[in-house]
C-alpha positions in Angstrom: 104.0 76.3 91.0 104.1 77.3 94.9 104.2 76.1 98.0 102.1 77.7 100.6 102.6 75.6 103.8 104.3 78.5 105.5 100.7 80.5 105.0 102.4 82.4 102.4 103.3 81.7 98.8 107.3 80.5 97.5 106.9 79.9 94.4 109.1 76.8 92.8 110.9 78.8 90.3 114.0 80.0 92.6 114.8 83.2 91.0 111.1 84.4 92.2 111.2 82.0 95.1 114.8 84.3 96.1 112.6 87.8 95.7 110.1 86.5 97.9 112.6 85.1 101.1 113.1 88.5 101.2 109.4 89.6 101.9 109.8 87.0 104.9 112.7 89.4 105.9 110.9 92.4 104.8 108.2 92.0 106.5 109.2 90.6 109.5 111.8 93.8 109.8 109.4 96.6 108.7 105.4 95.7 110.1 104.5 98.6 111.2 105.9 100.5 107.6 103.4 98.0 105.7 100.6 98.5 108.1 101.1 102.3 107.9 101.8 102.0 103.9 98.5 99.7 103.1 96.2 101.9 105.8 97.7 105.3 104.3 99.7 105.9 101.6 98.0 107.7 98.2 99.2 105.2 95.7 97.2 102.4 95.1 100.6 100.6 93.7 101.9 101.1 97.5 99.6 99.3 98.9 98.8 96.5 96.6 102.8 96.1 97.4 102.0 96.5 100.8 99.0 93.9 101.0 101.8 91.6 99.1 104.9 92.2 100.9 103.0 92.2 105.0 101.6 88.6 104.3 104.8 87.2 104.5 105.4 88.0 108.0 105.9 85.2 110.2 102.9 85.5 113.1 100.0 85.1 110.8 97.9 87.1 113.4 99.5 89.8 113.4 98.7 90.8 110.3 95.3 88.9 109.5 93.7 92.4 110.5 95.6 94.1 108.1 94.7 92.4 105.1 91.0 91.8 106.3 91.1 95.7 106.2 92.2 95.7 103.4 89.4 94.0 101.7 87.6 97.4 102.0 90.3 99.5 99.5 88.9 101.2 96.9 91.6 99.5 94.5 91.0 96.4 92.7 94.7 95.8 93.4 94.7 96.1 96.4 91.7 93.7 97.2 93.0 91.7 95.1 96.4 90.7 96.9 94.5 91.0 100.0 92.2 88.4 99.4 94.7 86.0 97.5 96.9 86.6 100.7 93.8 85.6 103.2 93.1 83.2 101.0 96.4 81.4 101.1 96.2 81.8 105.1 93.1 80.7 105.6 94.2 77.4 104.1 97.3 77.3 106.6 94.7 78.2 109.4 92.6 75.5 108.5 96.0 72.8 108.3 97.2 74.1 111.8 94.5 74.9 114.1 96.8 75.1 116.9 97.6 79.0 115.8 94.4 80.1 116.1 94.0 82.0 112.9 90.6 84.0 113.0 88.9 84.9 109.7 86.1 85.9 109.5 83.8 85.6 106.4 81.6 88.4 106.2 84.1 90.5 104.2 84.2 87.9 101.2 80.2 87.6 101.4 79.7 90.8 101.0 82.4 90.7 98.1 80.6 88.0 95.9 77.9 90.7 95.2 80.1 92.8 93.7 80.3 93.9 90.2 84.1 93.3 89.6 84.9 90.0 89.1 88.2 89.8 91.0 86.6 90.6 93.8 83.8 87.6 93.2 86.4 85.2 92.1 88.7 85.5 94.8 86.5 86.0 97.8 84.6 82.9 95.8 88.2 80.5 96.7 88.7 82.0 100.4 85.2 80.8 101.1 85.6 77.7 99.9 88.1 77.4 102.4 86.1 78.8 104.9 82.9 76.8 104.4 85.1 73.4 104.1 83.8 72.3 108.0 80.2 73.4 107.1 79.4 76.3 110.0 76.3 76.0 109.6 76.1 80.1 110.4 78.6 81.1 107.5 75.9 78.8 104.9 73.2 81.1 106.2 75.0 84.2 105.7 76.0 83.0 102.3 72.2 81.7 101.7 70.5 85.3 102.5 73.2 87.6 101.2 74.9 85.9 97.8 72.7 82.8 97.3 71.6 84.8 93.5 75.6 85.9 93.0 76.3 82.6 93.7 73.9 81.0 91.2 74.9 83.4 88.7 78.4 82.7 89.4 78.3 78.3 88.9 76.4 78.8 85.8 79.4 81.2 84.0 80.2 79.5 80.8 84.2 79.3 81.4 84.3 76.3 83.7 87.1 76.6 85.7 85.5 80.1 86.8 82.0 78.5 87.5 83.6 76.3 90.2 83.3 78.1 93.0 80.2 79.4 92.8 78.9 75.6 92.0 80.7 74.2 94.7 79.5 76.8 97.3 76.2 76.4 95.8 76.5 72.8 96.6 77.6 73.7 100.3 74.4 76.1 100.8 71.7 73.6 99.3 73.8 70.4 102.2 75.2 68.3 99.2 78.6 66.4 100.3 81.3 67.7 98.0 81.4 63.9 96.6 77.4 64.4 95.2 78.7 67.7 93.8 81.3 66.6 92.1 79.6 63.9 90.6 77.4 66.8 88.6 80.3 69.0 87.6 80.2 67.0 84.1 76.6 65.4 83.3 74.2 67.5 85.7 76.2 70.8 86.7 72.7 72.3 84.9 70.2 70.9 86.2 71.9 71.2 89.3 71.6 74.5 89.3 
């Protein structure tokens, strides 16, 4: 279990949370170093760690573009950590609109067509947050660029993995969340 109320993860397990709290201090005092490592390190492991730690910076507006840039990293682990961090920040931004944190849906829409399962899985979770308010531009772009991928995902056999695709598909066709959820167990295949 984790607390995401500050725009980053704090695991409820105290020994792990203690380390994460050190990330906050480190990110706030070493931002330029983390940005440099994330952009230029030749070692993917270093970039993965930088993508995780930079997300703990107290001002999410300062680091959101670094994380969005990391979505194009050639290494799946770097993209995974960056997407997960952006997903938490997206939820935080939705709850705190006064912070004016802007997150483009474009990179996540592009990653929905990735051959990497983790790209699709994590991106779909971010897109669930970014489509909560049914922004017509995002919905239209999802429909035009990712309909086949989302439809495929919605039909995956693993219920938990298929749900983000199923919900996104319902949002594309204009269903309310209530209609989407009503078909989860009984009419899912027919609705897809």
